[in-house]
C-alpha positions in Angstrom: 12.0 -72.6 -105.7 8.7 -74.3 -105.3 5.7 -72.4 -103.6 4.5 -73.3 -100.1 1.4 -75.4 -99.9 -1.8 -73.3 -99.4 -3.0 -75.5 -96.5 0.3 -74.7 -94.6 -0.3 -70.9 -94.8 -3.9 -71.3 -93.5 -2.7 -73.4 -90.6 -0.1 -70.9 -89.6 -2.6 -68.1 -89.5 -4.9 -70.1 -87.4 -2.2 -70.8 -84.9 -1.4 -67.1 -84.6 -5.1 -66.2 -83.9 -5.3 -68.8 -81.2 -2.2 -67.6 -79.6 -3.4 -64.0 -79.5 -6.7 -65.1 -77.9 -4.8 -67.0 -75.2 -2.6 -64.0 -74.5 -5.6 -61.6 -74.2 -7.4 -64.0 -71.8 -4.4 -64.2 -69.6 -4.5 -60.3 -68.9 -6.0 -59.5 -65.4 -9.4 -57.6 -65.5 -9.4 -53.8 -64.8 -9.9 -52.9 -61.1 -12.2 -50.1 -59.9 -10.6 -47.2 -58.0 -10.6 -47.4 -54.2 -13.3 -45.3 -52.4 -12.1 -41.8 -51.5 -11.0 -41.2 -48.0 -13.0 -38.5 -46.1 -12.9 -37.1 -42.6 -16.1 -37.4 -40.7 -17.4 -36.1 -37.4 -20.4 -37.5 -35.4 -23.3 -35.1 -34.8 -23.4 -34.9 -31.0 -25.9 -32.8 -29.0 -24.4 -30.4 -26.5 -25.2 -27.4 -24.4 -23.9 -24.3 -26.0 -24.0 -20.6 -25.6 -26.1 -19.4 -28.5 -25.5 -16.1 -30.4 -28.2 -14.7 -32.7 -27.5 -12.0 -35.3 -30.0 -9.6 -37.0 -30.1 -6.5 -39.0 -30.7 -3.4 -36.9 -31.7 0.2 -37.4 -30.5 3.2 -35.3 -33.1 5.6 -34.1 -33.0 8.8 -32.0 -34.1 8.3 -28.5 -36.2 11.4 -28.9 -37.0 13.6 -31.9 -38.8 17.0 -31.6 -40.3 18.8 -34.6 -39.6 22.6 -34.4 -42.6 24.6 -35.6 -43.6 28.3 -35.3 -46.8 29.1 -33.4 -47.0 32.4 -35.2 -46.9 33.5 -38.8 -44.3 35.9 -40.3 -41.1 36.2 -42.2 -37.9 34.6 -40.9 -35.4 37.3 -40.2 -32.9 35.4 -38.1 -31.3 31.9 -38.0 -28.4 32.1 -35.5 -27.9 28.3 -35.2 -26.2 26.4 -38.1 -27.8 23.2 -39.4 -26.3 20.1 -37.8 -25.2 22.0 -34.7 -25.5 20.7 -31.2 -27.8 23.0 -29.2 -28.9 23.3 -25.6 -32.4 23.8 -24.3 -33.3 27.5 -24.7 -31.0 28.3 -27.6 -32.5 30.5 -30.3 -33.1 28.7 -33.5 -35.2 31.1 -35.6 -36.5 34.7 -35.3 -39.7 35.7 -36.9 -40.2 39.4 -37.8 -41.6 40.8 -34.4 -42.9 44.1 -35.7 -46.6 43.2 -35.8 -46.5 41.3 -32.5 -44.6 44.0 -30.7 -47.2 46.6 -31.8 -50.0 44.3 -30.7 -48.4 43.8 -27.3 -47.9 47.6 -26.7 -51.5 48.2 -27.9 -52.7 45.6 -25.4 -50.8 47.3 -22.6 -52.4 50.6 -23.4 -55.9 49.1 -23.3 -55.0 47.5 -20.0 -54.0 50.9 -18.6 -57.3 52.5 -19.8 -59.3 49.7 -18.3 -57.3 49.9 -15.0 -58.0 53.7 -14.9 -61.7 53.2 -15.4 -61.8 50.5 -12.7 -59.9 52.7 -10.3 -62.4 55.5 -10.9 -65.5 53.2 -10.5 -64.0 51.9 -7.3 -63.5 55.4 -5.8 -67.1 56.3 -6.8 -68.5 53.3 -5.2 -66.5 53.9 -2.0 -68.0 57.5 -1.8 -71.6 56.3 -2.3 -71.8 53.5 0.2 -71.4 55.6 3.4 -74.1 58.0 2.0 -76.6 55.1 1.6 -76.5 54.6 5.4 -77.4 58.2 5.9 -80.1 58.0 3.3 -78.3 60.7 1.3 -78.4 58.7 -1.9 -80.9 56.2 -3.4 -80.3 52.5 -3.3 -80.5 52.5 -7.1 -77.5 54.9 -7.4 -75.4 52.5 -5.3 -76.5 49.5 -7.3 -75.5 51.2 -10.6 -72.1 52.1 -9.1 -71.5 48.5 -8.0 -72.5 47.3 -11.5 -70.2 49.8 -13.1 -67.4 48.7 -10.8 -67.9 45.1 -11.6 -67.8 45.8 -15.3 -64.7 47.8 -15.0 -63.0 45.0 -13.0 -64.0 42.5 -15.8 -62.6 44.9 -18.4 -59.3 44.9 -16.5 -59.2 41.1 -16.5 -60.0 41.0 -20.2 -57.3 43.5 -20.9 -54.8 41.5 -18.9 -55.6 38.4 -20.9 -55.1 40.4 -24.1 -51.7 41.5 -22.8 -50.7 37.9 -22.0 -51.7 36.7 -25.5 -49.9 39.5 -27.2 -46.8 38.9 -25.0 -46.9 35.2 -25.8 -47.1 35.9 -29.6 -44.2 38.3 -29.3 -42.2 35.7 -27.4 -43.1 33.0 -29.9 -41.6 35.1 -32.7 -38.3 34.0 -31.1 -38.2 30.2 -31.6 -36.1 28.4 -29.1 -34.9 24.8 -28.7 -37.2 22.9 -26.3 -34.6 20.2 -25.7 -30.8 19.7 -26.0 -29.8 17.8 -29.1 -28.6 18.0 -32.7 -30.4 20.3 -35.1 -31.4 18.8 -38.5 -31.7 20.5 -41.9 -33.7 23.7 -42.0 -36.9 23.3 -44.1 -37.4 27.1 -44.4 -34.5 29.6 -44.7 -34.0 33.3 -44.1 -36.6 35.4 -45.9 -39.2 32.6 -46.2 -42.6 33.2 -44.8 -44.0 30.9 -42.1 -47.7 30.5 -42.2 -48.0 29.0 -38.7 -47.7 25.6 -37.0 -48.3 23.7 -40.2 -44.9 24.6 -41.4 -42.0 22.4 -40.2 -38.9 24.5 -39.6 -36.4 21.8 -38.5 -36.0 18.9 -36.1 -33.9 18.2 -33.0 -32.6 14.7 -32.3 -31.3 13.4 -29.0 -28.3 11.4 -30.0 -27.0 10.2 -26.7 -28.2 7.6 -26.0 -29.8 6.1 -29.2 -32.1 3.3 -29.7 -31.3 0.2 -31.9 -34.3 -1.8 -33.2 -34.0 -5.3 -34.6 -36.7 -7.6 -35.8 -36.4 -11.4 -35.4 -38.6 -13.6 -37.5 -41.6 -15.2 -35.9 -40.0 -18.6 -36.3 -37.1 -17.3 -34.2 -39.4 -15.7 -31.6 -41.5 -18.8 -31.3 -38.3 -20.9 -30.7 -37.3 -18.5 -27.9 -40.8 -18.6 -26.3 -40.6 -22.3 -26.1 -37.4 -22.0 -24.0 -38.2 -20.6 -20.5 -34.6 -19.4 -20.1 -34.6 -17.6 -23.4 -37.9 -16.0 -22.5 -36.5 -14.5 -19.3 -33.3 -13.4 -20.9 -35.0 -11.6 -23.8 -37.6 -9.7 -22.0 -37.2 -6.0 -21.2 -34.4 -5.7 -18.7 -33.4 -9.4 -19.1 -29.9 -10.7 -19.0 -29.3 -11.0 -22.7 -26.7 -8.5 -24.0 -27.0 -6.6 -27.3 -23.8 -5.9 -29.2 -23.6 -3.6 -32.2 -21.4 -4.3 -35.3 -20.8 -1.1 -37.3 -21.1 -1.2 -41.1 -17.2 -1.4 -41.4 -17.3 -4.6 -39.4 -15.9 -3.1 -36.2 -17.8 -3.9 -33.0 -19.2 -0.9 -31.2 -17.5 -0.6 -27.7 -20.8 -0.3 -25.7 -23.4 -3.0 -25.2 -26.9 -2.8 -23.8 -29.9 -4.7 -22.6 -33.2 -5.0 -24.3 -35.5 -2.3 -23.0 -38.6 -2.8 -25.1 -40.4 -5.7 -26.9 -43.3 -4.8 -29.2 -46.5 -6.4 -27.9 -47.8 -7.0 -31.4 -46.4 -8.5 -34.7 -45.9 -6.3 -37.7 -48.4 -7.6 -40.2 -46.4 -6.2 -43.1 -43.2 -8.0 -42.3 -44.3 -10.8 -40.0 -41.7 -9.8 -37.4 -41.7 -8.6 -33.9 -39.6 -5.5 -32.9 -37.0 -5.7 -30.1 -35.2 -2.5 -28.9 -32.1 -1.6 -26.9 -30.9 1.8 -25.7 -27.2 2.2 -26.4 -24.9 5.0 -25.1 -23.6 7.1 -27.9 -21.1 9.5 -26.3 -18.9 9.8 -29.5 -21.9 10.0 -31.8 -20.7 7.0 -33.9 -24.3 5.8 -34.2 -26.5 8.0 -36.4 -30.3 7.8 -36.7 -31.3 6.0 -39.9 -28.1 4.0 -39.9 -28.2 0.2 -40.4 -26.0 -2.0 -38.3 -25.7 -5.7 -37.3 -27.1 -6.7 -33.9 -25.6 -9.6 -32.1 -27.6 -11.0 -29.1 -25.6 -12.9 -26.6 -26.4 -14.6 -23.3 -28.7 -17.4 -24.6 -28.1 -21.1 -23.9 -29.4 -24.0 -25.9 -29.6 -27.6 -24.8 -29.2 -30.4 -27.3 -27.7 -28.2 -30.0 -25.8 -29.8 -32.8 -22.6 -28.1 -34.0 -20.5 -29.0 -37.0 -17.5 -27.4 -38.6 -18.3 -24.6 -41.0 -16.5 -26.2 -43.9 -18.9 -29.2 -43.8 -21.9 -27.0 -44.9 -22.4 -26.6 -48.6 -24.2 -23.4 -49.6 -25.6 -23.1 -53.1 -28.5 -21.0 -54.5 -29.9 -20.4 -51.0 -29.7 -24.0 -50.1 -27.7 -25.5 -47.2 -26.7 -29.1 -47.2 -24.1 -31.6 -45.9 -22.9 -35.1 -46.9 -23.5 -37.9 -44.4 -22.4 -41.5 -44.5 -25.2 -44.1 -44.2 -25.2 -47.8 -44.0 -22.2 -49.3 -45.8 -20.5 -45.9 -45.8 -22.8 -44.8 -48.6 -22.8 -41.1 -49.2 -26.1 -39.2 -48.8 -26.9 -35.5 -49.3 -28.9 -34.0 -46.5 -30.5 -30.5 -46.4 -29.9 -28.7 -43.2 -30.7 -25.3 -41.6 -27.7 -23.6 -40.2 -28.7 -20.5 -38.3 -25.8 -19.1 -36.4 -22.1 -19.5 -35.8 -20.7 -20.6 -32.5 -16.9 -20.1 -32.7 -15.9 -21.8 -35.9 -18.9 -24.1 -36.1 -22.4 -23.9 -37.5 -25.3 -24.3 -35.2 -27.7 -26.7 -37.0 -31.4 -26.1 -36.3 -32.7 -28.9 -38.4 -31.6 -31.7 -40.8 -29.3 -33.7 -38.5 -29.9 -36.0 -35.6 -27.5 -37.3 -33.0 -25.2 -40.0 -34.4 -25.2 -38.8 -38.0 -21.7 -39.1 -39.5 -21.0 -35.8 -41.3 -18.3 -35.4 -44.0 -16.0 -32.6 -43.1 -12.9 -32.9 -45.3 -13.1 -34.5 -48.8 -16.5 -33.1 -49.6 -15.3 -32.4 -53.2 -14.3 -36.0 -53.7 -17.7 -37.7 -53.0 -21.0 -37.9 -54.7 -24.4 -39.0 -53.5 -24.8 -42.7 -53.9 -21.1 -43.4 -53.8 -19.0 -45.1 -51.1 -16.4 -43.3 -49.0 -13.8 -44.4 -46.5 -14.3 -42.5 -43.3 -11.5 -41.4 -41.0 -11.8 -39.4 -37.7 -10.5 -35.9 -37.7 -6.9 -35.5 -36.7 -6.3 -34.1 -33.2 -5.2 -30.5 -33.1 -1.9 -29.8 -31.6 -2.0 -27.1 -28.9 
């Protein structure tokens, strides 16, 4: 069988190449994916009830340090640490032996001085009538009057000594000056007290208690620029202070602000606000940290957006907004408080901004998105 001509083989190959090129050119070009669909809400200013939250510290409304005016060995401690005491309850007893002896000695010296004074008074009473009859010299009467005055002064001095000795003896029994809860004892039975320099224990008044919170100066300045907030947050103002316990449960009693520090703490750059809260069940303990929620404030022109629209990462808060041509832009914001299920935006958004709420994970800055309004909620 004769071989095919070489030119015929080349022609066939050329035809096949041309056909493959024609087929490849006939395929439609690859299409880009459609823009992701996102839900957006428009930033709309509104008048809202504002709630501010801060860290707070519980403090006793009054604390008394218990110290001994006298020195001696502690021989009695009838009240247990942590007990509730009434004013006048005995807390400590100091060995009274020395003070009892001093008091009895002072009483004896008073009796002696009183006897000398009585004798000088009788002598003066006898001499004065004799002076009118010229039976005694004037000098004798003058000496008797001087002796009587000295005896009277000695009696007064002896009485003062008795009072001091009696006070020292009474001070050996240390009593509670106020009603409250006794703290830990710093000195125990058998320890020697050197005097007022030694702290024995403390008494705290726990009902009511004070809760102090410290807003930043930025927050305080924002309140000062609002006349209504200034009135509400002054001592005795209409703002209500609510306490949230460490376990997240809200304390049943609320209170009003009763004190605002007149100066700023230079160490922290904050200003102290304080409220006095009833504490009948002693759930609040001095030194405890709680959350303080201040309610009763109103803000005009506030912008609220759903919480899920705010992206929080590494201390930064941001949202996605749609600009011209539905282009996605990232915007830093400052979300300061929750109002219901929405963030209160202090800065970063203006009226009319279209904020991406749902579909945040599908967009990137610089891309294009297809906006849709949020679906209406069914009641």
